[in-house]
C-alpha positions as CSV (number, residue, x, y, z in Angstrom):
1,M,-4.1,11.2,48.1
2,I,-0.6,12.2,46.7
3,R,1.1,10.4,49.7
4,K,-0.9,7.3,48.9
5,F,0.1,7.4,45.3
6,V,3.8,7.9,46.0
7,K,3.7,5.1,48.5
8,W,2.2,2.8,45.9
9,F,4.6,3.9,43.3
10,V,7.6,3.6,45.3
11,S,6.8,0.3,47.1
12,P,8.1,-2.9,45.7
13,S,5.7,-4.7,43.4
14,P,4.9,-8.4,44.0
15,K,4.1,-8.7,40.2
16,H,6.4,-7.9,37.5
17,I,5.1,-5.2,35.1
18,V,6.8,-6.8,32.1
19,E,6.8,-10.6,31.6
20,D,10.0,-12.3,30.6
21,I,10.0,-12.4,26.9
22,D,12.4,-14.1,24.7
23,L,13.1,-11.3,22.2
24,Y,15.3,-13.5,20.1
25,A,12.6,-16.1,19.6
26,K,10.2,-13.5,18.7
27,I,12.5,-11.8,16.1
28,T,13.2,-15.3,14.6
29,E,9.5,-16.0,14.4
30,L,8.8,-12.6,12.8
31,E,11.6,-13.1,10.2
32,N,10.1,-16.6,9.3
33,R,6.7,-15.0,8.8
34,I,8.0,-12.2,6.7
35,A,9.9,-14.7,4.6
36,S,6.8,-16.7,4.2
37,L,4.8,-13.7,3.2
38,E,7.4,-12.6,0.6
39,D,7.3,-16.1,-0.9
40,D,3.6,-16.1,-1.1
41,N,3.7,-12.5,-2.6
42,I,6.0,-13.7,-5.3
43,E,3.9,-16.7,-6.1
44,T,0.7,-14.6,-6.2
45,N,2.4,-12.1,-8.5
46,N,3.5,-14.8,-10.9
47,V,0.0,-16.3,-11.1
48,L,-1.4,-12.9,-11.8
49,Y,1.1,-12.3,-14.7
50,E,0.1,-15.7,-16.1
51,V,-3.5,-14.8,-16.0
52,Q,-2.9,-11.5,-17.5
53,N,-0.9,-13.1,-20.4
54,S,-3.6,-15.6,-20.9
55,I,-6.4,-12.9,-21.0
56,E,-4.2,-10.9,-23.5
57,A,-3.6,-13.9,-25.8
58,V,-7.5,-14.8,-25.7
59,D,-8.1,-11.1,-26.6
60,A,-5.8,-11.2,-29.5
61,R,-7.2,-14.3,-30.7
62,I,-10.8,-12.9,-30.5
63,D,-9.6,-9.9,-32.5
64,I,-8.1,-12.1,-35.2
65,L,-11.3,-14.3,-35.4
66,S,-13.6,-11.2,-35.6
67,V,-11.5,-9.7,-38.4
68,E,-11.5,-12.9,-40.3
69,A,-15.2,-13.3,-39.9
70,F,-15.9,-9.7,-41.4
71,T,-13.4,-10.2,-44.3
72,K,-14.9,-13.4,-45.5
73,N,-18.4,-11.9,-45.6
74,V,-17.1,-9.0,-47.8
């Protein structure tokens, strides 16, 4: 059994264990994906800040209107 394994392990393989991979192309593709994700992240954060500011402005306006309504009735 061990001899068979050693013979198989040492014998030349007709197939390549690792395919030829263009690492530079893969790294370039990965860099492009990361740059795209960073841009999307910045855009998403900007939109979230805009929404937060709008909510705070509406909240402040509601507070002002509610105070005005109570002071007019007094």
